[in-house]
C-alpha positions as CSV (number, residue, x, y, z in Angstrom):
1,M,31.2,37.1,-91.9
2,R,34.1,37.0,-94.3
3,T,36.9,35.2,-92.7
4,V,39.8,37.6,-92.7
5,R,43.1,35.8,-93.0
6,P,46.2,37.6,-91.8
7,L,49.6,37.4,-93.5
8,I,53.0,37.2,-91.8
9,V,56.1,37.2,-94.0
10,G,59.4,36.3,-92.4
11,V,58.3,37.5,-88.9
12,A,60.8,36.7,-86.1
13,A,58.7,37.1,-83.0
14,S,59.7,36.9,-79.4
15,A,59.0,33.8,-77.3
16,A,56.8,35.9,-75.0
17,T,54.7,37.1,-77.9
18,L,54.3,33.7,-79.4
19,A,53.3,32.3,-76.1
20,V,50.4,34.7,-76.0
21,L,49.5,33.6,-79.5
22,G,49.4,29.9,-78.5
23,L,52.4,28.9,-80.5
24,T,54.5,27.3,-77.9
25,A,53.5,23.7,-78.8
26,T,55.6,23.4,-82.0
27,A,57.7,20.7,-83.5
28,Q,60.9,19.9,-81.6
29,A,64.1,20.8,-83.5
30,L,66.3,18.0,-84.5
31,P,70.1,17.7,-83.9
32,A,72.2,19.1,-86.7
33,S,73.3,15.6,-87.5
34,L,69.8,14.8,-88.7
35,T,69.2,17.9,-90.8
36,A,70.0,16.1,-94.0
37,V,66.8,14.1,-93.7
38,T,63.8,15.3,-95.7
39,H,60.9,15.8,-93.3
40,T,57.4,15.3,-94.7
41,Y,54.2,17.0,-93.8
42,S,50.8,17.6,-95.2
43,V,48.0,20.2,-95.0
44,P,44.5,20.2,-96.6
45,L,43.5,22.6,-99.3
46,G,41.4,25.7,-98.3
47,V,41.3,25.3,-94.6
48,E,42.7,27.8,-92.1
49,T,45.3,26.1,-90.0
50,A,49.1,25.9,-89.4
51,V,51.7,23.2,-89.9
52,N,55.0,22.9,-88.1
53,L,58.3,22.5,-90.1
54,T,61.4,20.9,-88.6
55,G,63.4,23.7,-87.1
56,C,67.0,24.2,-86.0
57,A,69.2,22.6,-83.4
58,A,69.3,23.9,-79.8
59,G,71.5,26.9,-79.4
60,T,70.7,28.2,-82.9
61,T,67.8,30.1,-84.3
62,V,65.8,29.9,-87.5
63,T,66.8,32.8,-89.8
64,S,64.6,32.3,-92.8
65,V,62.5,29.8,-94.9
66,T,62.9,29.4,-98.6
67,P,61.1,29.6,-100.9
68,A,58.5,31.9,-99.6
69,P,55.1,30.2,-99.1
70,P,52.1,31.3,-101.2
71,V,50.7,34.7,-100.2
72,T,47.8,33.0,-98.5
73,A,50.1,31.4,-96.0
74,H,52.8,33.0,-93.8
75,V,55.9,32.1,-91.9
76,V,56.1,32.3,-88.1
77,I,59.5,32.0,-86.5
78,N,60.1,31.5,-82.8
79,G,63.8,30.8,-82.0
80,T,64.6,27.2,-83.1
81,K,61.0,26.6,-84.2
82,V,59.0,27.6,-87.3
83,K,55.6,27.0,-88.7
84,L,53.5,28.0,-91.8
85,A,50.0,29.4,-91.0
86,G,47.1,30.4,-93.2
87,D,45.5,28.4,-96.0
88,W,46.6,26.9,-99.3
89,L,44.8,27.3,-102.6
90,A,46.5,24.7,-104.8
91,T,47.3,21.0,-104.3
92,G,50.8,19.7,-104.9
93,A,54.2,19.5,-103.0
94,T,56.7,22.1,-102.2
95,T,60.1,21.6,-100.5
96,F,60.9,24.3,-98.0
97,T,64.4,24.9,-96.6
98,V,64.7,26.2,-93.1
99,H,67.9,28.1,-92.7
100,C,69.6,28.2,-89.2
101,S,72.0,30.7,-87.7
102,N,74.8,28.2,-87.7
103,A,74.6,27.8,-91.5
104,T,72.9,24.4,-91.3
105,T,69.5,23.8,-92.9
106,T,66.6,21.4,-92.6
107,T,64.6,20.2,-95.5
108,N,60.8,20.0,-95.3
109,K,58.4,18.6,-98.0
110,L,54.9,20.0,-97.6
111,T,52.1,18.3,-99.6
112,V,48.8,20.1,-100.0
113,L,46.0,17.5,-100.1
114,A,42.7,18.0,-101.9
115,A,40.8,17.6,-98.6
116,P,41.4,16.6,-95.0
117,A,42.0,12.9,-94.3
118,E,38.8,10.9,-93.7
119,N,39.9,10.3,-90.1
120,A,40.4,14.0,-89.3
121,A,38.1,15.8,-86.9
122,V,36.4,18.3,-89.3
123,G,33.9,21.0,-88.3
124,V,31.7,23.6,-90.0
125,G,29.3,26.2,-88.8
126,S,29.4,29.4,-86.6
127,D,31.3,32.5,-87.6
128,T,31.5,33.6,-84.0
129,I,34.0,30.9,-82.9
130,Q,35.6,30.0,-86.3
131,N,38.8,31.9,-85.6
132,V,39.4,30.3,-82.2
133,L,38.8,26.9,-83.8
134,D,41.3,27.7,-86.5
135,Q,43.8,28.4,-83.6
136,F,42.8,25.2,-81.9
137,S,43.6,23.4,-85.1
138,A,47.0,24.9,-85.3
139,D,47.8,24.1,-81.6
140,Y,46.2,20.7,-81.4
141,N,47.8,19.4,-84.6
142,A,51.2,20.5,-83.2
143,T,50.8,17.9,-80.5
144,R,50.1,15.1,-83.1
145,T,52.7,12.9,-84.6
146,G,52.6,10.3,-87.4
147,S,50.8,10.5,-90.7
148,T,47.7,8.6,-89.6
149,A,47.1,10.5,-86.3
150,T,43.7,12.3,-86.1
151,R,44.1,16.0,-86.8
152,L,41.7,18.9,-86.2
153,Y,40.4,21.1,-89.0
154,S,37.6,23.7,-89.2
155,W,36.0,25.1,-92.4
156,D,35.3,28.8,-91.9
157,A,31.7,30.0,-92.4
158,T,32.6,31.9,-95.6
159,N,35.5,31.6,-98.0
160,P,38.6,32.9,-96.3
161,N,40.0,34.5,-99.5
162,T,37.0,35.7,-101.5
163,G,34.3,36.2,-98.9
164,A,32.0,33.9,-100.9
165,I,29.0,32.6,-99.1
166,G,27.9,29.0,-99.8
167,D,30.8,28.0,-102.1
168,S,31.4,24.3,-102.7
169,I,33.7,22.4,-100.2
170,A,34.6,18.8,-99.8
171,E,34.7,18.4,-96.0
172,K,37.0,15.3,-96.1
173,S,38.6,12.9,-98.6
174,G,35.9,10.7,-100.0
175,C,33.0,13.1,-99.2
176,S,30.7,14.6,-101.8
177,P,31.0,18.4,-102.2
178,I,28.5,20.5,-100.3
179,A,27.6,24.2,-100.0
180,R,29.8,25.6,-97.3
181,P,27.6,25.9,-94.1
182,D,27.3,29.5,-93.0
183,G,26.4,29.9,-89.4
184,S,25.5,27.7,-86.4
185,S,22.2,26.4,-87.6
186,A,23.6,25.6,-91.0
187,G,26.5,23.7,-89.4
188,I,24.2,21.7,-87.1
189,T,22.0,20.9,-90.0
190,Q,24.9,19.6,-92.0
191,L,26.3,17.6,-89.1
192,A,22.8,16.0,-88.6
193,T,22.8,14.6,-92.1
194,F,25.5,12.1,-90.9
195,Q,26.8,12.0,-94.4
196,K,29.6,9.4,-94.7
197,T,32.8,9.1,-96.5
198,G,32.8,6.8,-99.6
199,D,34.0,3.8,-97.7
200,G,31.3,4.3,-95.0
201,K,33.8,4.5,-92.1
202,F,33.6,8.1,-91.1
203,F,31.1,11.0,-90.9
204,C,32.0,13.8,-93.3
205,S,31.1,16.4,-90.6
206,S,32.7,15.4,-87.3
207,F,31.3,18.4,-85.4
208,A,29.6,21.7,-85.8
209,R,30.5,25.1,-84.2
210,S,27.6,26.7,-82.5
211,S,27.0,30.1,-80.8
212,R,23.5,29.1,-79.8
213,A,22.1,26.5,-77.5
214,R,20.0,23.5,-78.5
215,G,16.8,24.4,-80.2
216,S,13.5,22.6,-80.2
217,S,14.0,21.4,-83.8
218,D,17.5,20.0,-83.3
219,P,18.0,16.3,-83.2
220,A,17.6,14.9,-79.7
221,F,20.3,14.2,-77.0
222,A,19.8,10.5,-77.6
223,P,21.1,7.7,-79.9
224,G,21.0,8.9,-83.5
225,G,21.0,12.5,-82.3
226,I,23.6,15.1,-81.3
227,A,25.2,16.4,-78.2
228,F,26.0,20.1,-77.5
229,V,29.4,20.3,-75.7
230,D,30.2,23.5,-73.6
231,L,33.3,25.3,-74.9
232,G,33.4,28.8,-73.4
233,G,31.4,31.9,-72.3
234,D,30.2,34.8,-74.4
235,A,27.7,37.6,-74.3
236,V,25.6,39.4,-77.0
237,T,24.7,43.1,-76.9
238,W,23.6,45.7,-79.4
239,S,25.9,47.9,-81.3
240,A,25.7,51.2,-83.1
241,Q,28.0,53.6,-84.9
242,A,30.4,55.8,-82.9
243,T,28.4,58.7,-84.1
244,T,24.8,57.7,-83.6
245,N,21.3,58.9,-82.9
246,A,20.8,56.0,-80.5
247,P,21.0,56.3,-76.7
248,A,23.8,54.9,-74.7
249,T,21.6,52.1,-73.2
250,L,18.4,50.2,-74.0
251,T,16.3,48.0,-71.9
252,T,15.3,44.5,-72.9
253,A,11.7,45.7,-73.5
254,Q,13.0,48.6,-75.7
255,L,15.1,46.1,-77.8
256,A,12.0,44.0,-78.2
257,A,10.0,47.0,-79.3
258,I,12.6,47.9,-81.9
259,Y,12.9,44.4,-83.4
260,N,9.1,43.8,-83.5
261,C,8.9,47.3,-85.2
262,T,6.6,48.8,-82.5
263,D,9.2,51.6,-81.9
264,T,10.7,52.9,-85.1
265,N,12.2,56.3,-84.0
266,W,15.1,56.7,-81.7
267,S,13.2,59.4,-79.8
268,Q,10.8,56.7,-78.6
269,V,13.6,54.9,-76.7
270,G,15.6,57.9,-75.4
271,G,17.6,58.8,-78.5
272,K,17.3,61.6,-81.0
273,N,14.5,62.3,-83.4
274,A,15.6,60.0,-86.2
275,P,14.4,56.8,-87.7
276,I,15.6,53.5,-86.4
277,H,17.3,51.2,-88.9
278,A,17.3,47.8,-87.3
279,F,19.6,45.1,-88.7
280,I,20.0,41.4,-87.9
281,P,22.5,38.8,-89.2
282,Q,21.6,36.2,-91.9
283,S,19.1,33.5,-91.0
284,G,21.6,30.7,-90.2
285,S,23.4,32.8,-87.6
286,G,23.5,31.5,-84.0
287,T,24.0,35.1,-82.8
288,R,20.7,36.1,-84.5
289,S,18.9,33.2,-83.0
290,F,20.3,33.9,-79.5
291,F,19.6,37.6,-79.6
292,L,16.0,37.2,-80.7
293,G,15.4,34.7,-78.0
294,A,17.0,36.9,-75.4
295,I,14.6,39.8,-76.3
296,G,11.6,37.4,-76.6
297,I,11.0,37.8,-80.3
298,A,10.4,34.6,-82.4
299,T,10.5,36.4,-85.8
300,P,11.8,40.0,-86.4
301,G,9.3,42.5,-87.8
302,S,9.2,43.7,-91.4
303,C,11.3,46.8,-90.6
304,V,14.3,44.6,-89.7
305,S,16.8,43.8,-92.5
306,D,19.5,41.2,-93.0
307,D,20.5,42.8,-96.2
308,S,18.8,40.1,-98.3
309,G,20.7,37.4,-96.4
310,L,24.1,38.9,-97.0
311,L,24.7,40.5,-93.6
312,E,27.2,38.3,-91.8
313,E,27.3,38.3,-88.0
314,N,29.9,40.2,-86.0
315,E,31.0,42.4,-88.9
316,G,30.8,46.2,-88.6
317,V,32.2,47.1,-92.0
318,N,29.2,46.1,-94.1
319,P,28.1,49.3,-95.9
320,V,24.5,49.0,-94.6
321,L,25.7,49.5,-91.1
322,K,27.6,52.7,-91.8
323,D,24.5,54.7,-90.7
324,P,24.0,56.8,-87.6
325,N,20.6,55.2,-87.2
326,A,21.7,51.6,-87.4
327,I,21.4,49.0,-84.6
328,F,23.0,45.5,-84.9
329,P,23.5,42.7,-82.4
330,Y,27.1,41.7,-81.8
331,S,29.1,39.0,-80.0
332,T,31.0,40.6,-77.2
333,G,33.8,38.0,-77.4
334,K,34.2,38.4,-81.1
335,Y,34.2,42.2,-80.8
336,I,37.0,42.0,-78.1
337,A,39.1,39.8,-80.4
338,E,38.6,42.1,-83.4
339,K,39.2,45.4,-81.7
340,F,42.0,44.5,-79.2
341,H,43.7,41.3,-80.5
342,S,43.5,41.5,-84.3
343,N,45.2,43.4,-87.0
344,L,43.6,46.3,-88.9
345,C,42.4,45.6,-92.4
346,I,44.5,46.8,-95.3
347,T,41.4,48.5,-96.6
348,T,40.0,49.7,-93.3
349,S,36.7,51.0,-94.5
350,T,35.5,47.7,-96.1
351,C,38.0,45.0,-95.1
352,A,37.7,43.8,-98.7
353,P,40.5,41.3,-99.7
354,N,43.2,42.7,-101.9
355,A,44.2,41.1,-105.3
356,N,45.9,38.2,-103.4
357,G,43.0,37.5,-101.1
358,I,44.7,39.2,-98.1
359,V,42.6,41.3,-95.7
360,C,45.1,42.2,-93.1
361,K,48.8,41.7,-92.5
362,H,49.8,40.1,-89.2
363,T,52.1,41.6,-86.6
364,P,53.6,40.0,-83.5
365,G,51.3,40.2,-80.5
366,K,48.1,39.8,-82.5
367,N,46.0,36.8,-83.1
368,L,47.0,34.5,-86.0
369,F,43.5,34.1,-87.4
370,G,40.9,36.9,-88.1
371,C,41.2,40.6,-88.6
372,D,39.6,43.7,-87.1
373,T,36.3,44.0,-88.9
374,H,34.4,45.9,-86.2
375,G,34.8,49.1,-88.3
376,T,33.5,52.0,-86.2
377,M,30.7,50.1,-84.4
378,V,30.6,50.5,-80.6
379,L,29.1,48.0,-78.2
380,K,26.3,49.5,-76.2
381,Q,24.7,48.9,-72.7
382,I,21.7,46.9,-71.9
383,N,19.7,47.9,-68.8
384,G,22.4,50.3,-68.0
385,V,25.2,47.7,-67.8
386,A,28.2,47.7,-70.1
387,P,29.1,44.4,-71.8
388,T,32.8,44.7,-71.1
389,T,35.2,45.7,-68.3
390,G,38.8,46.6,-68.5
391,T,40.7,48.5,-71.2
392,G,42.8,47.7,-74.2
393,T,44.0,44.1,-74.4
394,G,42.8,43.7,-70.8
395,T,39.2,44.1,-71.9
396,V,37.0,41.1,-71.0
397,I,33.3,40.2,-71.0
398,N,31.5,41.8,-68.0
399,S,30.4,39.1,-65.6
400,S,27.7,41.5,-64.4
401,F,26.1,41.9,-67.8
402,P,22.4,40.9,-67.7
403,A,22.3,37.1,-67.5
404,T,19.7,36.9,-70.3
405,F,22.3,38.1,-72.7
406,Q,25.2,35.9,-71.6
407,R,25.6,32.6,-73.4
408,T,27.7,29.5,-73.9
409,V,29.4,28.7,-77.2
410,F,29.5,25.0,-78.2
411,E,31.0,22.3,-80.3
412,V,28.1,20.0,-81.4
413,V,29.0,16.3,-82.0
414,P,27.2,13.1,-82.8
415,Y,25.6,11.4,-79.8
416,D,27.6,8.3,-78.7
417,P,25.7,6.0,-76.4
418,A,28.9,4.2,-75.5
419,T,30.5,7.0,-73.5
420,S,29.3,8.6,-70.2
421,D,29.2,12.1,-71.6
422,H,28.1,10.9,-75.1
423,I,31.0,12.5,-76.9
424,P,32.4,10.0,-79.4
425,G,35.4,8.3,-77.7
426,A,38.3,6.0,-78.4
427,T,36.4,2.8,-78.8
428,S,34.3,2.4,-82.0
429,P,33.2,6.1,-81.9
430,V,30.0,7.2,-83.6
431,G,31.3,9.0,-86.7
432,G,34.6,7.2,-86.6
433,V,36.6,9.9,-84.8
434,N,37.7,10.2,-81.2
435,L,36.4,13.6,-80.2
436,E,36.6,13.0,-76.5
437,A,40.4,13.6,-76.7
438,I,39.7,17.0,-78.2
439,F,36.4,18.3,-76.8
440,G,35.8,16.2,-73.6
441,S,36.2,17.6,-70.1
442,S,39.7,16.0,-70.0
443,G,40.4,16.8,-73.6
444,F,42.7,19.3,-75.3
445,V,40.4,22.4,-75.4
446,C,39.3,22.0,-71.8
447,T,42.6,21.2,-70.1
448,N,45.5,22.4,-72.3
449,S,47.0,25.7,-71.1
450,T,47.6,26.9,-74.7
451,A,44.0,26.2,-75.6
452,K,42.8,28.1,-72.6
453,A,45.0,31.1,-73.6
454,D,43.6,30.8,-77.1
455,L,40.1,31.1,-75.8
456,K,40.9,34.3,-73.9
457,N,42.9,35.8,-76.8
458,Y,39.9,35.3,-79.0
459,G,37.7,37.2,-76.5
460,F,35.8,34.4,-74.8
461,L,35.6,33.2,-71.2
462,V,37.1,30.0,-69.9
463,T,34.4,28.1,-68.1
464,P,34.6,25.3,-65.5
465,L,31.7,23.6,-67.4
466,C,34.0,23.0,-70.5
467,G,33.2,19.6,-71.8
468,V,29.7,19.3,-70.2
469,T,27.2,17.9,-72.6
470,G,23.4,18.2,-73.2
């Protein structure tokens, strides 16, 4: 799916709102006596993340930032604290002045680098969890100090400004450009190349995002292979338009009959007399792989379309889906994030970027990364059970949803024989980066309260198995 990057310009949000967004771990404001110092920061080109600027002294508030950042980034103000979030499209340095309510200022020089540093933890892969990883990047990096500290970055599945599929990216400094991996399988494949930086010290891909479990063709959970690390819980169901010829519920057997093309009319499965138009995400999608496995289909029938490989997962605004006869699998977690925690697209019918590459404008109380691209698609029941419970922002994945359609989402990392869980650790890690501190059971995403809130705000379930490997 196109990454849909929100825009905030000069927003002064409440502390409560920003706590929901996971923005509490920001840079500490310096005393007014130190505001004459120029504080230096860096951010890589083309990656969705956030960077903290030095804010104002205690007892004051940030009032503005000048000059305005490029339109592909945005200002987030929270009392004495301030950050820039989004992505940057040109290298170079800009000096930003943070203005405080007591007429003092801080000076911040932000340098946009051509690529993440070679010691960064850099990931590629799944669309389903890309936005929560973007948020993790913002929040984890806020805890890091010093120019050489490892930071977390995650390349979205498609270009966040143009929607391009497979455009060229340089994962890290010193890495040869590659076609951007689009989906879980594509990300895992790229990770498993174990391509190295030019000096041979680091893997270019530190991890892959995956919304599917290990497959039989994946590298083994053994030296020279990869480890799947549990992150959170999700579910996959089928979706249809709000006005549809489909029934309210389908059984597992009926879904299988639709996707192997045995049943081709909605009247055969309890709906109206109308042809079934079955759709599936592009071939690298983890949601596609998981859904087909859940219904017992190895390969979809010839009646099933992925729009010639252009149909991204978890996106209801693709024109081919605007059809009362359409059926399409959907991540329940991603749908919850889109419908209840994300901003509406500027062009609601297509969610196409405007001339500046902006898809939606952010407002306080909504997620920083991702926009509402569910369109008018509605999640449907399987075996008579709804995929969600609750209403509005209290909507969550239904724990009683059929177990076959519940899943774990993962980070996938190089297998390290030197650690007990085989996640690369602090001592001579495979790939050169300590991922244990980020993804391990005692690491940031499994234990940090902000990270847990991030997972919930992006629609997924916090799991006690976070950090478990296999």
